[in-house]
ZAMARGU-4260 file (C-alpha; in steps of 0.2 Angstrom, whole numbers, plus 5000, padded with zeros to 4 digits):
<rodrens>
0) 5304/5035/5355 | 5299/5026/5339 | 5307/5038/5326 | 5313/5028/5312 | 5311/5015/5299
5) 5321/4999/5299 | 5325/4992/5280 | 5331/4972/5279 | 5338/4970/5263 | 5337/4952/5255
10) 5348/4954/5242 | 5338/4971/5232 | 5347/4976/5219 | 5337/4993/5226 | 5339/4991/5243
15) 5347/5006/5245 | 5336/5015/5236 | 5323/5010/5246 | 5331/5019/5262 | 5335/5033/5251
20) 5318/5036/5246 | 5314/5033/5265 | 5325/5049/5269 | 5320/5060/5255 | 5303/5060/5266
25) 5314/5066/5279 | 5310/5052/5289 | 5327/5042/5295 | 5327/5025/5291 | 5343/5013/5292
30) 5346/4997/5281 | 5351/4979/5290 | 5356/4965/5283 | 5339/4951/5286 | 5349/4940/5296
35) 5355/4956/5307 | 5353/4954/5325 | 5338/4957/5334 | 5345/4968/5346 | 5354/4977/5330
40) 5340/4981/5322 | 5329/4988/5335 | 5343/4996/5344 | 5335/5013/5333 | 5320/5010/5339
45) 5310/5008/5323 | 5291/5013/5322 | 5290/5000/5308 | 5300/4989/5295 | 5300/4989/5275
50) 5306/4972/5267 | 5314/4972/5253 | 5315/4963/5235 | 5328/4950/5232 | 5332/4938/5218
55) 5327/4919/5229 | 5311/4912/5227 | 5304/4908/5246 | 5304/4889/5245 | 5322/4887/5237
60) 5336/4882/5251 | 5343/4892/5260 | 5331/4907/5258 | 5330/4921/5266 | 5314/4923/5277
65) 5306/4935/5288 | 5314/4937/5307 | 5300/4932/5320 | 5306/4947/5332 | 5296/4957/5316
70) 5281/4949/5318 | 5282/4948/5337 | 5284/4965/5337 | 5268/4971/5333 | 5273/4987/5322
75) 5268/4989/5305 | 5276/4981/5290 | 5278/4984/5274 | 5285/4971/5258 | 5290/4974/5244
80) 5293/4963/5231 | 5301/4946/5236 | 5297/4955/5254 | 5280/4952/5251 | 5281/4937/5246
85) 5291/4932/5261 | 5276/4940/5271 | 5265/4929/5264 | 5276/4912/5268 | 5279/4918/5285
90) 5259/4922/5288 | 5253/4906/5281 | 5250/4911/5263 | 5254/4904/5246 | 5268/4910/5234
95) 5268/4897/5217 | 5278/4901/5201 | 5268/4913/5188 | 5265/4906/5171 | 5265/4928/5165
100) 5282/4931/5174 | 5281/4952/5174 | 5300/4962/5171 | 5297/4980/5167 | 5286/4996/5169
105) 5270/4990/5170 | 5250/4999/5175 | 5244/4996/5194 | 5227/4997/5198 | 5219/5003/5214
110) 5205/4990/5217 | 5204/4995/5237 | 5202/5009/5245 | 5218/5009/5259 | 5227/5018/5268
115) 5244/5014/5256 | 5240/5019/5241 | 5222/5030/5245 | 5205/5030/5242 | 5194/5023/5224
120) 5177/5028/5228 | 5178/5037/5245 | 5185/5033/5260 | 5189/5015/5267 | 5176/5009/5281
125) 5188/5005/5291 | 5201/5020/5289 | 5188/5038/5288 | 5202/5048/5292 | 5210/5044/5273
130) 5193/5052/5264 | 5208/5067/5258 | 5219/5056/5249 | 5204/5052/5236 | 5213/5045/5222
135) 5195/5051/5209 | 5188/5043/5196 | 5202/5037/5183 | 5216/5042/5195 | 5218/5025/5204
140) 5231/5017/5189 | 5248/5022/5189 | 5265/5018/5182 | 5278/5007/5191 | 5291/4992/5189
145) 5288/4974/5192 | 5302/4964/5192 | 5295/4947/5197 | 5292/4924/5192 | 5285/4923/5208
150) 5265/4929/5212 | 5252/4926/5229 | 5242/4911/5225 | 5233/4914/5241 | 5234/4928/5253
155) 5237/4925/5272 | 5222/4925/5285 | 5218/4943/5288 | 5222/4950/5271 | 5215/4956/5257
160) 5220/4962/5241 | 5222/4981/5235 | 5229/4984/5218 | 5231/4973/5204 | 5241/4971/5187
165) 5235/4961/5172 | 5248/4948/5177 | 5248/4951/5196 | 5230/4947/5202 | 5237/4951/5221
170) 5248/4968/5215 | 5245/4976/5232 | 5238/4967/5249 | 5237/4973/5266 | 5230/4968/5283
175) 5222/4986/5288 | 5219/4979/5305 | 5237/4973/5309 | 5244/4987/5297 | 5255/4972/5286
180) 5255/4977/5266 | 5264/4972/5253 | 5266/4975/5235 | 5273/4968/5222 | 5279/4980/5214
185) 5296/4992/5217 | 5288/5009/5224 | 5308/5015/5226 | 5311/5017/5209 | 5312/5032/5196
190) 5296/5020/5187 | 5286/5023/5201 | 5283/5043/5201 | 5271/5039/5216 | 5283/5028/5225
195) 5289/5043/5235 | 5271/5045/5244 | 5268/5027/5246 | 5285/5026/5257 | 5276/5042/5267
200) 5260/5037/5271 | 5268/5019/5277 | 5283/5027/5287 | 5273/5045/5294 | 5253/5040/5294
205) 5256/5022/5294 | 5269/5019/5309 | 5269/5037/5315 | 5286/5043/5312 | 5289/5061/5316
210) 5296/5067/5299 | 5311/5076/5307 | 5326/5069/5296 | 5333/5089/5292 | 5351/5095/5287
215) 5350/5104/5304 | 5345/5085/5314 | 5358/5076/5304 | 5373/5091/5312 | 5363/5089/5328
220) 5370/5073/5330 | 5383/5070/5322 | 5390/5085/5331 | 5386/5074/5347 | 5394/5058/5340
225) 5408/5067/5334 | 5411/5075/5351 | 5409/5058/5361 | 5422/5047/5348 | 5435/5060/5348
230) 5434/5067/5367 | 5448/5080/5370 | 5458/5072/5356 | 5467/5079/5342 | 5462/5076/5322
235) 5467/5075/5306 | 5457/5079/5293 | 5460/5071/5276 | 5454/5085/5262 | 5454/5079/5243
240) 5445/5092/5235 | 5428/5083/5234 | 5413/5087/5243 | 5412/5075/5254 | 5430/5077/5261
245) 5425/5095/5265 | 5410/5092/5272 | 5416/5080/5284 | 5430/5092/5290 | 5417/5104/5289
250) 5406/5097/5303 | 5421/5088/5313 | 5427/5108/5315 | 5407/5111/5320 | 5409/5099/5334
255) 5430/5101/5340 | 5435/5117/5333 | 5454/5117/5334 | 5456/5099/5340 | 5454/5096/5319
260) 5470/5101/5308 | 5465/5100/5293 | 5478/5092/5280 | 5476/5096/5259 | 5487/5079/5250
265) 5493/5087/5233 | 5496/5071/5221 | 5499/5076/5208 | 5484/5069/5203 | 5471/5084/5204
270) 5459/5093/5194 | 5464/5109/5186 | 5468/5121/5199 | 5460/5112/5210 | 5475/5115/5220
275) 5473/5133/5224 | 5457/5134/5225 | 5454/5120/5239 | 5467/5128/5249 | 5461/5146/5248
280) 5441/5139/5249 | 5447/5130/5269 | 5456/5143/5274 | 5443/5158/5269 | 5429/5150/5273
285) 5430/5133/5286 | 5443/5146/5296 | 5451/5127/5302 | 5470/5124/5303 | 5476/5118/5283
290) 5493/5111/5281 | 5496/5107/5260 | 5510/5093/5256 | 5516/5094/5238 | 5517/5075/5238
295) 5516/5071/5219 | 5533/5060/5214 | 5527/5053/5229 | 5512/5046/5220 | 5519/5046/5204
300) 5534/5033/5206 | 5523/5023/5217 | 5511/5019/5203 | 5523/5018/5191 | 5519/5001/5179
305) 5505/4997/5186 | 5489/4996/5177 | 5479/4984/5187 | 5463/4996/5195 | 5459/4990/5211
310) 5478/4989/5213 | 5480/5007/5210 | 5466/5010/5222 | 5476/5002/5235 | 5491/5013/5233
315) 5484/5027/5232 | 5475/5021/5249 | 5492/5015/5257 | 5501/5032/5251 | 5487/5043/5257
320) 5487/5034/5276 | 5505/5032/5277 | 5506/5053/5272 | 5493/5057/5287 | 5504/5044/5298
325) 5519/5055/5295 | 5509/5072/5296 | 5502/5065/5311 | 5523/5065/5319 | 5524/5082/5316
330) 5509/5087/5327 | 5510/5077/5342 | 5501/5061/5334 | 5482/5064/5333 | 5472/5046/5338
335) 5459/5051/5326 | 5458/5054/5306 | 5442/5060/5296 | 5437/5053/5279 | 5423/5057/5269
340) 5416/5041/5265 | 5398/5043/5260 | 5386/5027/5260 | 5389/5023/5240 | 5405/5022/5244
345) 5402/5010/5258 | 5387/5000/5248 | 5400/4997/5232 | 5416/4990/5242 | 5403/4978/5250
350) 5406/4984/5269 | 5399/4968/5280 | 5392/4979/5295 | 5378/4983/5282 | 5375/4974/5267
355) 5377/4958/5259 | 5381/4968/5241 | 5392/4958/5231 | 5410/4970/5230 | 5411/4980/5216
360) 5426/4989/5217 | 5439/4996/5231 | 5439/5013/5237 | 5453/5020/5243 | 5444/5028/5261
365) 5434/5010/5260 | 5443/4995/5255 | 5461/5002/5251 | 5466/5007/5268 | 5482/4997/5275
370) 5476/4986/5291 | 5490/4993/5302 | 5487/5013/5299 | 5489/5021/5314 | 5473/5032/5317
375) 5453/5025/5322 | 5441/5033/5308 | 5432/5048/5311 | 5419/5047/5295 | 5402/5057/5300
380) 5397/5055/5283 | 5396/5036/5280 | 5378/5033/5279 | 5375/5048/5270 | 5368/5051/5253
385) 5375/5064/5240 | 5361/5075/5242 | 5361/5072/5260 | 5379/5078/5262 | 5377/5093/5252
390) 5362/5099/5263 | 5373/5098/5277 | 5388/5111/5268 | 5375/5123/5263 | 5367/5121/5283
395) 5386/5124/5287 | 5387/5138/5279 | 5400/5132/5267 | 5400/5141/5250 | 5391/5134/5235
400) 5405/5134/5225 | 5412/5121/5237 | 5397/5112/5240 | 5392/5108/5223 | 5409/5106/5216
405) 5409/5093/5201 | 5410/5076/5214 | 5430/5070/5214 | 5437/5053/5219 | 5450/5053/5233
410) 5459/5045/5223 | 5457/5056/5210 | 5464/5057/5192 | 5469/5042/5193 | 5454/5033/5192
415) 5451/5042/5176 | 5470/5038/5171 | 5465/5019/5161 | 5484/5009/5160 | 5497/5018/5169
420) 5497/5034/5177 | 5512/5045/5170 | 5514/5063/5173 | 5513/5066/5154 | 5496/5056/5152
425) 5490/5065/5168 | 5492/5082/5161 | 5484/5076/5146 | 5469/5069/5155 | 5468/5086/5168
430) 5469/5099/5153 | 5454/5088/5143 | 5443/5087/5159 | 5447/5107/5161 | 5438/5109/5143
435) 5425/5100/5146 | 5418/5107/5162 | 5422/5125/5155 | 5411/5118/5141 | 5397/5113/5151
440) 5398/5126/5162 | 5394/5140/5149 | 5378/5132/5147 | 5371/5131/5161 | 5374/5111/5165
445) 5386/5109/5180 | 5382/5118/5195 | 5367/5119/5208 | 5353/5115/5200 | 5359/5108/5186
450) 5353/5092/5178 | 5370/5085/5176 | 5376/5079/5193 | 5394/5073/5187 | 5402/5075/5174
455) 5422/5070/5167 | 5435/5065/5154 | 5443/5050/5154 | 5461/5045/5146 | 5458/5029/5136
460) 5476/5017/5134 | 5470/5016/5117 | 5480/5023/5101 | 5472/5025/5084 | 5477/5031/5066
465) 5473/5049/5066 | 5476/5066/5052 | 5482/5083/5058 | 5489/5096/5046 | 5492/5081/5030
470) 5500/5072/5045 | 5498/5051/5050 | 5493/5055/5069 | 5493/5039/5082 | 5488/5046/5098
475) 5476/5042/5114 | 5460/5044/5115 | 5447/5053/5130 | 5432/5046/5135 | 5418/5061/5141
480) 5405/5055/5155 | 5391/5065/5160 | 5378/5056/5172 | 5361/5062/5180 | 5357/5054/5196
485) 5348/5060/5214 | 5358/5047/5224 | 5372/5039/5215 | 5365/5022/5218 | 5360/5022/5201
490) 5362/5035/5188 | 5357/5039/5169 | 5368/5047/5157 | 5367/5064/5150 | 5363/5068/5134
495) 5375/5082/5129 | 5369/5094/5117 | 5376/5091/5098 | 5384/5106/5096 | 5392/5107/5113
500) 5398/5089/5110 | 5406/5096/5093 | 5414/5112/5104 | 5420/5099/5115 | 5427/5087/5104
505) 5435/5099/5092 | 5443/5109/5108 | 5449/5093/5116 | 5460/5085/5099 | 5465/5104/5095
510) 5471/5111/5113 | 5478/5095/5121 | 5493/5087/5114 | 5495/5068/5112 | 5474/5064/5110
515) 5469/5063/5091 | 5449/5056/5097 | 5435/5060/5108 | 5421/5045/5114 | 5407/5050/5123
520) 5399/5036/5137 | 5381/5034/5136 | 5381/5020/5148 | 5369/5019/5165 | 5370/5014/5180
525) 5369/5001/5181 | 5376/4992/5171 | 5392/5002/5174 | 5398/5013/5187 | 5400/5029/5186
530) 5417/5031/5187 | 5426/5017/5174 | 5439/5012/5188
</rodrens>
C-alpha cells in the first residue's frame, strides 16, 4: 500500500520544512539523504517522491544527482529548485547559469493549466477533473520565494512550461503524462501562501496518497512500535517538565501501562514552581508511577566553572543518564529509557541516519549522551514536529495546561544562563523569567491559540553600569526572547507591545536583585537559533 511521500534532501535549508508542510496536509512523509539506499527509502512504500532544493549546481563536480531507482519507479516526482534542475539534467534537459539571479520574493504567473498549480482558463484538455481548480481571471498569479542562480534553458522531452516569473521563463514545468513536475520556487516556505495547497495536490491528487496522518493514527502506530520494541520489559521515562517529555511518557504509558516508571529529576535548573506543577500534573492526570529526585547540588557542582555551551550540554546529558542508571538499579534495572526527543532536536544535532545538515548544537538527549550508557532509548516522538507532539498530547487526554506549557529545553536553565551556571545566577534568571511569563500571560500572548510560540529570559554574562537610588550599580543584564513558529525549524521574533515591554523591564530591574539592564532579542531563526546556547 503506497501511502506516504519520500523526500530526498539535496542539502536544502528548507528540506525539513517540506516534510513539515506535507504532514500539514495529513500526509505521512519521511526525509532521507539524497544518497540513501533505495531499500531504505522504499521501505516506507512511497506513492511519490519530492526532490528538495540544494546549494550546488548540477554540473559541479560531485553534485548530487537523481537516483536511478526513482526514475525507474514510474511514480510521480516533484522537483523543487535544485531538485527541478537535477530532474532536468537527469532527463536530458539543459540547465545554465542565469544572467539575472533570483533571490527573494517574486511573482509567478501560471501560463498553462495543470494539476499542480491549477487551471488558467478552464480545465486542461488532458486533465478535465481539475476544472474545479480554475484560478479564475486575474487569479493566476501568486507570490513565492525564489533562491537560485541557475535556470532551465531547455526542458526535457515531454515537458511543457507551466508558469513563469520575470527572470524565470520556466518557473514551473511538467510532463503531465508521466506526472513529473518541477518548480523553480519554494512552495514549502511561508513566502508562498499557496504552497501548502500545491503540496497537497501533488501528494493526494497526483500521487493518490490518502490524507490520514492524524493524531489518532500517530498514536496507533507509535503504540504498536513501542510494544514491539520493549516487549514485557520495564521502562524508565525521563521527565524534564517540558511538553515533549510529558507527551512521550504519556504515549509509552498508553502502550505498556504499569511497565513504565517516570523519573523527574529536579536539577535545580527548573523554572519557577516547575517541580511542584510537573509532579502534580503527572500523578493526577497520567496515573503513572512517578519518582522525583532532588539532585540540585549534583548538577550545579558538575557545572561549576564551565562556560562553554557545548561542554555544559554534555555535562547535563551525562548527569541525566547517570542519575537514571542509579535509579534503575533500585527498580530492578530497566533496560529502556524514554526521552522526548523531537525532530528539530535531531536535525540541529545532525543525526547521521536521517540528514546531511551541518551540526548546529548538541541536544542533551541527542548529542550529549555518554557512549557507555546502560539503556536502549525509546524515542516515540523522534520524527515528529512540535505541533504534532501537541496534537498527540491532546488526543491522549493530557491537560491543556501541560500540553501548551511553554517549551523548555532538557538541560533546563543551563542553556539560558550564559557563562558560568551558579545557584545565585540561576535564581536571578528564574525570577526574571517568571516575571516575563506572567506579564505575557496577562495580555494573552502565551498559551493555546496565542501568537507567541515560546518566550523566555536569558541571563547574560555581561555587567553594565546603572544607577539605583542615587547609587552606582554594576550588575548583570537579562535578554528577553519571544518567537512565533509552527515547526520550530524556523521562527520569527514576536513583537511585544511597548507598554508590556516597559512593565517587564521595570519589574525585572526592581524585583530581581543583581539585574540592572533588560534588552530585547529581535533576531529570527535563521540566522539565530531560538535558544541562545
